[in-house]
N, C-alpha and C positions, 0 to 999 in steps of 0.2 A: 918563340922566335929562336932561330939558330944563333948560337954565339959564334964569335970569330974562331973559336977552337973547333966547334962541331961542324961548321960549314965545310971546311976542306975535307973532313972525314966523310960527310954525307956526299959531297960531290965526287970524291974518289970512289965511293961505293956505287954511285950511279954510273960513272964512267966504266967501272969494272963490269957492272951488269950489262950495259949496252955492248961493251967490247966482247964479253963472253958470248952474247947472243949472235953477234956478227961473226965471231970466230967459228961458232958451231954451224952457222949457215954456210960460210965459205968452205969449211971442212967437208960438208956434205955435198958440195957442188961437184959435178963431174969435171975431170981434168980437161983443160984446154978451152974452157968457155969464158974464163974471167976477163979476157981481153977482147971479147967479141962484140961488146956493146959500143955504140957510137958515143962520142963525147956528149955531155949533158946539155951544152948550150947550143942555141941556134938551130934547133931541130924544127924544121918547118911543118912537120906533121902536127905539132901542137898548136899551130897558129890557126884560129878559127877563120873560116871563110867569111868575108864581109860583102854583102849581107849573108846571113845564114840561109841555106836552102830551105824552101818551104817544107813543112812536114809536121809530125806529131812528136811528143815526148817519147824518147827511146829509139827514134829513127836513126839509122847509121849514116854518118856523114862520110867517114872513111875508116879503113882498117888495114892492118898489115900483120904478117906473122912476126913473132919476136922470139927471143930465148930468155926464159926465166932461169937464171944460172943454177939456183939451188935445186930445181926440180927438172932440169933439162932432160934427164934420162927417164923421167916418170910422167911427164905431162906435156901436152902441146900448149903453146901460148900465143896469144894475139894481143895487140893493142888496138883499141877502137875509139874513135871520136863519135860521140852521139849527142843528139838533142836532149836537153832537159829544161828545167824551169828554175829561174833564180828566185830570190826571196821576195822580189817585187812582182812575181807572176809573169815575167818576161822570158822568152826563149833564150837559151844559152847553149854553148857547146862545151862538153866535158870529155876528157879522155880517161879510159880505164883499161884494165888488163883482164883477159879471160884465160883461165887455166882449165884444161880438160884432161883428166888422168888418162894415160894410155889404156886402151882396151875398153874404155867406157863409152857407152852410147849417150851423147848429151841430150838426145830427145827424150830419154826416160830417166836419167840420173837426177837425184836431188841436187838442188842448187843453193849455194850460199852467197849472198851479196855481203862481202866482208868489208866493213868500214874501218879503215886504218886509223890508228891513233896519230897524235901530232907528229908531223914530219918537218914543219917549218915553212916559212914564206917564200924561200928562194926557189927558182925554177929547178935547180939541181936536186931539190929535196923530194920531188914528186914520187909518189908510190910506184908508178909504172916504171920509172928509171931505177929506183932502189931495188925493185924486184928483178929487173933486167940484169943488173950487175951483181946480184947476190948480196945486197946490203940492206935488205928489208928486215927490221928488227923484230917483226912479228912473224917471221917465217916459220918458227916451230908450230904455231897455231895453223898456218896454212898447210904445212906438211901433214898434220894430223887429219885435216879435213880431206885432203887429196887421197890419203891412204884409205879413207872410207869409200872412195869411188864417187865423191861429190864434185860437181863442177864448182869452182871457186871464182868469183868475180870481185874485182877490187877497183873502185872508183878513185880517181885522183882528187875529186872534189873540184869546185869551180875555181877558175883563175890561174891554173898552172900553164903558162905559156912563156915564151922567151922574155917577155916583159911582164912579169907576174902581177896579178891583182887578186890574191886569194881572199876568200871570205870566211876565214877561220871562225869557228863556233857559231856561225849563222845557221841555225838548225833547219830552217825551212829549205834553204838551198841545199844543204847536205842531205837531208832526207829525200828530196827529189832526185838527187844524183845517185843515191843508193838504190832507189826504186828503178830508175830508168836504166841503170846498168843491167838489170835483169831483162828489161824489154829489149835492150840493144842486143844482148846475147841470143834472145829469141829470134831476132831479125837478121843476124849475121849469116849469110849463106854458108860460110865456112864452119859454123857451129850448130845453129838451129836448136837451141835449148827448147824443150817441149813447152807448149803453151799451157799445159796442165801439170807440169812438173812441180814437185814439192819445193817450196821456197822458204829459206830462212834468212833472217838478217842477223848479223853478228858484228860486234865491235867493242873496243875498249877505249876509255878516255874520250878524246874527240870522237872516236868511232862508236863508243857506247852511246853518246848523245845522238849521233847521226842515225844509228840503228833504231833507237826509240822514236826519233822524229819520222823515220821512214814508216814505222809501224803505226804511229798516230795518223799520218797523212794517207796511208795506203787505202783505207776504205772508200775515200772520196776520189783520190787521185789515180789509183790503180786497182779498182775492185776486181779486175779479172785475174789478179795474181793468186795462186794457190798457196798463200802464206800459212805455214804451220807452226812457227815458233820464232822467238826473238831472244838473243843473248846480248846483254849490255853490262859492261863492267866499268868502274871508275867514272860514273856519268856526271858531267857538269850540267846538272838540270836547271839550276837557278843561278844565272850569271851574276846577279848582284852579290849573292853569298860567296860565289867562287872568287869574284873580284876582291871583296873585302878580305878574304883569306890569303890572297897572294900578295897584297901590298906589303913591301918590305921583307918579303920572305924568299925562300929558296927558289920558288918557281915564278918570280916576278916577270921574267922574260915572256912567259905565256900570257900574262896580263897585257903587256904592251902589244904583243902580237894580236891578242883578241880585239883590242881597240882598233887596230889597223884593219883587221878583218871585217869588223862591223862597219867601219867607215867605207871600205870597198863595196860592201853590200848595199849600203844606204848612203848615197852621196850627200844627202842633205845634212848629215851629221857633221860634216866638215871638220874632221879632226885637225886639219892644218891650223885652224885659227886658235887652237888650244896649245899647240906645241911651241916650245922655245927652240933655240938653235940646236941644243943637244938632242932634243926630241926629234927634230926634223932629220938630223944626221942619223940617229938610231933607226928610225923607221925606214929610211932609204938604205941603210946598211943591211938591215934585216932582209929586205926584198932582194937585195943584190947577191947575198951569199949565205944567210944564216939558216941552219937546220936545227934539229932538236938539241943537239949537244951545245951548239953555240948559244942558243936561247938560255940554257941552264948556266953555262960557264960565265958568260959575259954580263949577265944581268941579275945574278943572285943577290938578294938583299937590297935591291934598289927600290926607290919610291917614286910615285908619280910626280911629285913636286920637283924631282930632278930633271924631268923631261917636259913639263907643262908650265905654262904661265898661269893657267887656271885648270881645274880638273873638269872634264866633261861627264864624269861618271854619274853624278846625281842630277844632271840637268834634265828638264822635261823631255826634250827630244830624244836623248839617249835612253832614258828610263822607258819611254814608250816602245822603242825598238827592242830593248832588252826584254821587256815584258812579252812582246810578240814571240820571242825565242825562249820562253820558259816552258819546260816540259811538264806534263801532267794534266794538261787541259782536256785531253780526250782519252776515252777508254781504248784499250787494245783487246781485240777479240780472239787472240791466240795466246797460248802459254808464254810467259816471259820468265827468264832467269836474269835477275839483277844481282851483281856482286860488287863488293867494295872492300878496300883495306881499312881497317879500323885506324891505323896509323898513317893514313894517306896524308902526305905533306904537300900535295899539289892541288888536288880536287877535294874540296871540303867534304868530310864524311857525313856530317849532319844533314846537309841539303840533299844528299843522295838517299839517306835513310828516310827523309821526309817524302821524297818522290815515291819510294816504295809504299809508304802509307797512303799517299794520294791515289796511287793506282789501285791498291787494295780497296779503298773506299769506293772506287768506281766499278768494282766487281772484276778487276783483272785477275786472271789466274797466275799470280806472281809468286815465284820462289826467290827468297832473299838469302844470300850467302855473304858472310863476312869472315875475314881472316885478320890476324894481328900482323899485318904487313903494310909497307908504305906503297906509294903509287907505282914506282918503277918495278918493285918486286911483284906486284900483282899483275903486271903485263904477262908474266909467265906462270904465276901460281894459280891463276884463274882458269888455265887451259883444261885441266882435268875435269872440273865440274862442268865447264862449258861443253866439252865434247860429249860427256855422258848425257847431258840434257838434250843435246841435239840428236844423238843416236836414238834416244827414247821418242823424240818427236817423229823421226823418220819411221820408226817401227810402229808408230801408232799407240804407244803405251800411254796410259792416263797420266796427266801431270799431277804433281804433288805440291800444290801451293802452300805457302807458309802464312798466308794472311789469316789473322785471328777470326 
């Protein structure tokens, strides 16, 4: 557990790392674009029509050109609302971003559905807006992929609208959104990604889980995709173990957010009945304005008993839904790179290592990488291995699994 002395140091390091990433992103942005994006609130584009139009997963509901500040001189950008499928198997609308490098034919270019890491529950935190204004902290990874001439697709995940109800760490919803982002890009008249184009899923942290969920679900949900590889880092594979690791620790805000996310996905969980007044205020405040940094700053070292009258974590209803969202239940038929920081202080290392063993036992061609870094550091330190692995998949090179 972090001491009162080490917590400020750790938090300062995290803030410095995130600030450095944002500074590098903004420094790389073309001049004159920083003020071009609309304000983050009350954007009707994000409000799903009710009822949803009939159609299939991946069908486009609406789209519009946009500017992704950090790559405005290198890629064309669109925002798209598309149909997908929630954790209960019901249709939903999701918004995402499509980036096509200049001079690239999207009909033949490789495609990456890039699942973002945690951005927070508030509407202003959505990936499509962060990318638009040049504040997307995973921009270095996106830049690397665009430089290869790959089309990059980024889903916001479920629930980002002016009155948000995000379903954080709900794997089945996230996996569907990652998959259907590809289908939407294939069906957008402005883009028309090729139906047989090489497809990869990639993500870190929340995005690592989402990418692996997409890979597990794809054989039944989207067998038509030409999936060639998956990259997943910092994966929250077993939510029970992740939860236990966060209680009273540096990343407690992610735990409280996860409970809210699962509650939004599965209404019968009824988180409200477990919350005390402090908890109700915190959940409402999160949805109103909190992004990643606020989750870390405001809630570090907290415990569930400060927000709950009783804990829902080990109740039968919650455990059943958590079990439904545990990775490793299905084999993945393409090469996988999974990586993790040995000193990860947010997503427990051991449960991720166990996932790699589970996949190996199922015959997955998995390459495992680990570094002596913490969770935030690995956002950036995993990029080199990730890009090399993806370039090999596009080139058709044989994989080099590390399974014994």
